[in-house]
VODO-72268 format. One record per residue (C-alpha): residue number from 1; residue in three letters; chain; x, y, z. Coordinates in steps of 0.2 Angstrom, whole numbers, plus 5000, padded with zeros to 4 digits. Layout:
% VODO-72268
resi->NUM&resn->Ala&chain->A&c1->X&c2->Y&c3->Z
...
//
This chain:
% VODO-72268
resi->1&resn->Met&chain->A&c1->4993&c2->5697&c3->5732
resi->2&resn->Lys&chain->A&c1->5007&c2->5684&c3->5733
resi->3&resn->Glu&chain->A&c1->4994&c2->5671&c3->5737
resi->4&resn->Ile&chain->A&c1->4984&c2->5675&c3->5722
resi->5&resn->Gly&chain->A&c1->4999&c2->5675&c3->5711
resi->6&resn->Glu&chain->A&c1->5005&c2->5659&c3->5718
resi->7&resn->Tyr&chain->A&c1->4988&c2->5651&c3->5715
resi->8&resn->Leu&chain->A&c1->4988&c2->5657&c3->5697
resi->9&resn->Arg&chain->A&c1->5005&c2->5650&c3->5694
resi->10&resn->Gln&chain->A&c1->5001&c2->5633&c3->5701
resi->11&resn->Glu&chain->A&c1->4985&c2->5633&c3->5690
resi->12&resn->Arg&chain->A&c1->4995&c2->5638&c3->5674
resi->13&resn->Arg&chain->A&c1->5008&c2->5624&c3->5677
resi->14&resn->Lys&chain->A&c1->4994&c2->5612&c3->5681
resi->15&resn->Asn&chain->A&c1->4986&c2->5616&c3->5664
resi->16&resn->Gly&chain->A&c1->5003&c2->5613&c3->5656
resi->17&resn->Val&chain->A&c1->5004&c2->5631&c3->5649
resi->18&resn->Gly&chain->A&c1->5020&c2->5641&c3->5648
resi->19&resn->Ile&chain->A&c1->5021&c2->5659&c3->5653
resi->20&resn->Asn&chain->A&c1->5026&c2->5664&c3->5635
resi->21&resn->Glu&chain->A&c1->5011&c2->5654&c3->5628
resi->22&resn->Ala&chain->A&c1->4999&c2->5663&c3->5640
resi->23&resn->Ser&chain->A&c1->5007&c2->5679&c3->5636
resi->24&resn->Glu&chain->A&c1->5004&c2->5677&c3->5618
resi->25&resn->Asp&chain->A&c1->4986&c2->5670&c3->5620
resi->26&resn->Leu&chain->A&c1->4981&c2->5685&c3->5632
resi->27&resn->His&chain->A&c1->4991&c2->5698&c3->5623
resi->28&resn->Ile&chain->A&c1->4999&c2->5703&c3->5639
resi->29&resn->Asn&chain->A&c1->5017&c2->5706&c3->5641
resi->30&resn->Ser&chain->A&c1->5025&c2->5690&c3->5649
resi->31&resn->Lys&chain->A&c1->5034&c2->5702&c3->5662
resi->32&resn->Leu&chain->A&c1->5017&c2->5707&c3->5668
resi->33&resn->Leu&chain->A&c1->5011&c2->5690&c3->5670
resi->34&resn->Glu&chain->A&c1->5027&c2->5685&c3->5679
resi->35&resn->Ala&chain->A&c1->5024&c2->5701&c3->5690
resi->36&resn->Ile&chain->A&c1->5006&c2->5694&c3->5694
resi->37&resn->Glu&chain->A&c1->5013&c2->5677&c3->5699
resi->38&resn->Glu&chain->A&c1->5026&c2->5685&c3->5710
resi->39&resn->Gly&chain->A&c1->5013&c2->5696&c3->5718
resi->40&resn->Asn&chain->A&c1->5022&c2->5712&c3->5712
resi->41&resn->His&chain->A&c1->5008&c2->5724&c3->5710
resi->42&resn->Lys&chain->A&c1->5020&c2->5739&c3->5707
resi->43&resn->Ala&chain->A&c1->5024&c2->5733&c3->5690
resi->44&resn->Phe&chain->A&c1->5007&c2->5739&c3->5684
resi->45&resn->Lys&chain->A&c1->5003&c2->5758&c3->5681
resi->46&resn->Asp&chain->A&c1->4987&c2->5757&c3->5691
resi->47&resn->Val&chain->A&c1->4976&c2->5745&c3->5700
resi->48&resn->Phe&chain->A&c1->4963&c2->5745&c3->5686
resi->49&resn->Glu&chain->A&c1->4976&c2->5738&c3->5674
resi->50&resn->Leu&chain->A&c1->4981&c2->5725&c3->5687
resi->51&resn->Lys&chain->A&c1->4963&c2->5720&c3->5690
resi->52&resn->Asp&chain->A&c1->4960&c2->5718&c3->5672
resi->53&resn->Ala&chain->A&c1->4975&c2->5707&c3->5669
resi->54&resn->Ile&chain->A&c1->4971&c2->5696&c3->5684
resi->55&resn->Arg&chain->A&c1->4953&c2->5694&c3->5677
resi->56&resn->Ser&chain->A&c1->4959&c2->5689&c3->5660
resi->57&resn->Tyr&chain->A&c1->4972&c2->5678&c3->5667
resi->58&resn->Ala&chain->A&c1->4960&c2->5669&c3->5678
resi->59&resn->Lys&chain->A&c1->4947&c2->5667&c3->5665
resi->60&resn->Tyr&chain->A&c1->4961&c2->5660&c3->5653
resi->61&resn->Leu&chain->A&c1->4965&c2->5647&c3->5666
resi->62&resn->Gly&chain->A&c1->4947&c2->5642&c3->5668
resi->63&resn->Leu&chain->A&c1->4946&c2->5648&c3->5686
resi->64&resn->Asn&chain->A&c1->4932&c2->5655&c3->5696
resi->65&resn->Val&chain->A&c1->4935&c2->5674&c3->5691
resi->66&resn->Asp&chain->A&c1->4923&c2->5681&c3->5704
resi->67&resn->Lys&chain->A&c1->4932&c2->5672&c3->5718
resi->68&resn->Ile&chain->A&c1->4949&c2->5678&c3->5713
resi->69&resn->Leu&chain->A&c1->4943&c2->5696&c3->5710
resi->70&resn->Asp&chain->A&c1->4935&c2->5695&c3->5728
resi->71&resn->Glu&chain->A&c1->4952&c2->5690&c3->5735
resi->72&resn->Phe&chain->A&c1->4960&c2->5704&c3->5725
resi->73&resn->Asn&chain->A&c1->4947&c2->5717&c3->5731
resi->74&resn->Asp&chain->A&c1->4951&c2->5711&c3->5749
resi->75&resn->Phe&chain->A&c1->4970&c2->5714&c3->5746
resi->76&resn->Ile&chain->A&c1->4966&c2->5731&c3->5739
resi->77&resn->Phe&chain->A&c1->4955&c2->5735&c3->5754
resi->78&resn->Glu&chain->A&c1->4968&c2->5730&c3->5766
resi->79&resn->Lys&chain->A&c1->4981&c2->5740&c3->5757
resi->80&resn->Thr&chain->A&c1->4971&c2->5756&c3->5756
resi->81&resn->Ser&chain->A&c1->4960&c2->5756&c3->5771
resi->82&resn->Lys&chain->A&c1->4973&c2->5757&c3->5785
resi->83&resn->Ile&chain->A&c1->4970&c2->5774&c3->5794
resi->84&resn->Ser&chain->A&c1->4976&c2->5774&c3->5812
resi->85&resn->Leu&chain->A&c1->4964&c2->5779&c3->5826
resi->86&resn->Asp&chain->A&c1->4976&c2->5794&c3->5830
resi->87&resn->Asp&chain->A&c1->4973&c2->5801&c3->5813
resi->88&resn->Ile&chain->A&c1->4954&c2->5799&c3->5815
resi->89&resn->Lys&chain->A&c1->4954&c2->5807&c3->5831
resi->90&resn->Asn&chain->A&c1->4965&c2->5821&c3->5825
resi->91&resn->Ala&chain->A&c1->4954&c2->5824&c3->5810
resi->92&resn->Lys&chain->A&c1->4939&c2->5825&c3->5822
resi->93&resn->Asn&chain->A&c1->4948&c2->5838&c3->5833
resi->94&resn->Asn&chain->A&c1->4953&c2->5848&c3->5817
resi->95&resn->Glu&chain->A&c1->4936&c2->5847&c3->5809
resi->96&resn->Glu&chain->A&c1->4931&c2->5864&c3->5813
resi->97&resn->Lys&chain->A&c1->4947&c2->5871&c3->5806
resi->98&resn->Val&chain->A&c1->4946&c2->5863&c3->5789
resi->99&resn->Thr&chain->A&c1->4932&c2->5869&c3->5778
resi->100&resn->Arg&chain->A&c1->4937&c2->5858&c3->5763
resi->101&resn->Ile&chain->A&c1->4947&c2->5843&c3->5761
resi->102&resn->Ala&chain->A&c1->4953&c2->5840&c3->5743
resi->103&resn->Ser&chain->A&c1->4966&c2->5828&c3->5735
resi->104&resn->Pro&chain->A&c1->4980&c2->5835&c3->5724
resi->105&resn->Tyr&chain->A&c1->4969&c2->5829&c3->5710
resi->106&resn->Thr&chain->A&c1->4953&c2->5838&c3->5714
resi->107&resn->Lys&chain->A&c1->4950&c2->5853&c3->5703
resi->108&resn->Ile&chain->A&c1->4942&c2->5868&c3->5711
resi->109&resn->Lys&chain->A&c1->4927&c2->5874&c3->5701
resi->110&resn->His&chain->A&c1->4926&c2->5893&c3->5701
resi->111&resn->Thr&chain->A&c1->4908&c2->5899&c3->5702
resi->112&resn->Arg&chain->A&c1->4903&c2->5909&c3->5687
resi->113&resn->Tyr&chain->A&c1->4887&c2->5919&c3->5685
resi->114&resn->Asp&chain->A&c1->4876&c2->5913&c3->5671
resi->115&resn->Leu&chain->A&c1->4876&c2->5927&c3->5658
resi->116&resn->Ala&chain->A&c1->4862&c2->5920&c3->5647
resi->117&resn->Pro&chain->A&c1->4847&c2->5927&c3->5657
resi->118&resn->Ile&chain->A&c1->4856&c2->5944&c3->5658
resi->119&resn->Val&chain->A&c1->4859&c2->5944&c3->5640
resi->120&resn->Leu&chain->A&c1->4841&c2->5939&c3->5636
resi->121&resn->Leu&chain->A&c1->4834&c2->5952&c3->5648
resi->122&resn->Ile&chain->A&c1->4844&c2->5966&c3->5640
resi->123&resn->Ala&chain->A&c1->4839&c2->5960&c3->5622
resi->124&resn->Phe&chain->A&c1->4821&c2->5960&c3->5628
resi->125&resn->Leu&chain->A&c1->4822&c2->5978&c3->5635
resi->126&resn->Leu&chain->A&c1->4830&c2->5984&c3->5619
resi->127&resn->Phe&chain->A&c1->4816&c2->5976&c3->5609
resi->128&resn->Ile&chain->A&c1->4803&c2->5984&c3->5620
resi->129&resn->Ser&chain->A&c1->4812&c2->6001&c3->5618
resi->130&resn->Leu&chain->A&c1->4812&c2->5999&c3->5599
resi->131&resn->Val&chain->A&c1->4794&c2->5995&c3->5598
resi->132&resn->Val&chain->A&c1->4789&c2->6010&c3->5610
resi->133&resn->Tyr&chain->A&c1->4800&c2->6021&c3->5599
resi->134&resn->Ile&chain->A&c1->4792&c2->6016&c3->5583
resi->135&resn->Ile&chain->A&c1->4774&c2->6018&c3->5590
resi->136&resn->Leu&chain->A&c1->4778&c2->6035&c3->5597
resi->137&resn->Lys&chain->A&c1->4787&c2->6040&c3->5580
resi->138&resn->Val&chain->A&c1->4772&c2->6034&c3->5570
resi->139&resn->Ser&chain->A&c1->4759&c2->6043&c3->5581
resi->140&resn->His&chain->A&c1->4769&c2->6059&c3->5581
resi->141&resn->Asp&chain->A&c1->4770&c2->6059&c3->5562
resi->142&resn->Glu&chain->A&c1->4752&c2->6052&c3->5559
resi->143&resn->Pro&chain->A&c1->4746&c2->6069&c3->5551
resi->144&resn->Lys&chain->A&c1->4761&c2->6069&c3->5539
resi->145&resn->Ile&chain->A&c1->4758&c2->6050&c3->5534
resi->146&resn->Thr&chain->A&c1->4740&c2->6053&c3->5532
resi->147&resn->His&chain->A&c1->4743&c2->6068&c3->5520
resi->148&resn->Glu&chain->A&c1->4756&c2->6058&c3->5510
resi->149&resn->Leu&chain->A&c1->4744&c2->6043&c3->5508
resi->150&resn->Ser&chain->A&c1->4730&c2->6054&c3->5503
resi->151&resn->Ser&chain->A&c1->4740&c2->6062&c3->5490
resi->152&resn->Phe&chain->A&c1->4747&c2->6045&c3->5484
resi->153&resn->Ile&chain->A&c1->4730&c2->6038&c3->5482
resi->154&resn->Gly&chain->A&c1->4722&c2->6053&c3->5477
resi->155&resn->Val&chain->A&c1->4708&c2->6053&c3->5490
resi->156&resn->Lys&chain->A&c1->4707&c2->6065&c3->5504
resi->157&resn->Leu&chain->A&c1->4707&c2->6056&c3->5521
//
């Protein structure tokens, strides 16, 4: 990271641009630009903010952005991928003991039953029961209904 920062500082000076001028043009705090040039990645809240600032700064200076970001990605890879062989061996030995590995940021989802099919089934059964009830009620009361209709119409059915 220090090499990237030093390279950006040299290019900025070569272009005759002051740190405050670059800060105003990029709308990035001058302290953060100085942190980039010093290789202080801890001044940024996360890697994404740092990478975005480096991208903007390199583009502003007219540099090959892809090349600089590749170097930055190499730096990040070196910083984050150093797992010792002992840790790997221990993980393999403990593999059967550990059923799930999760970071502190992983949210565990609790399985819920989907209630929609159950509610639809209950509604369908109630509907069928209602239809059967109406059919039985009408068929049971058919003579009474026929008599009422015939007296209303005035015709004997």
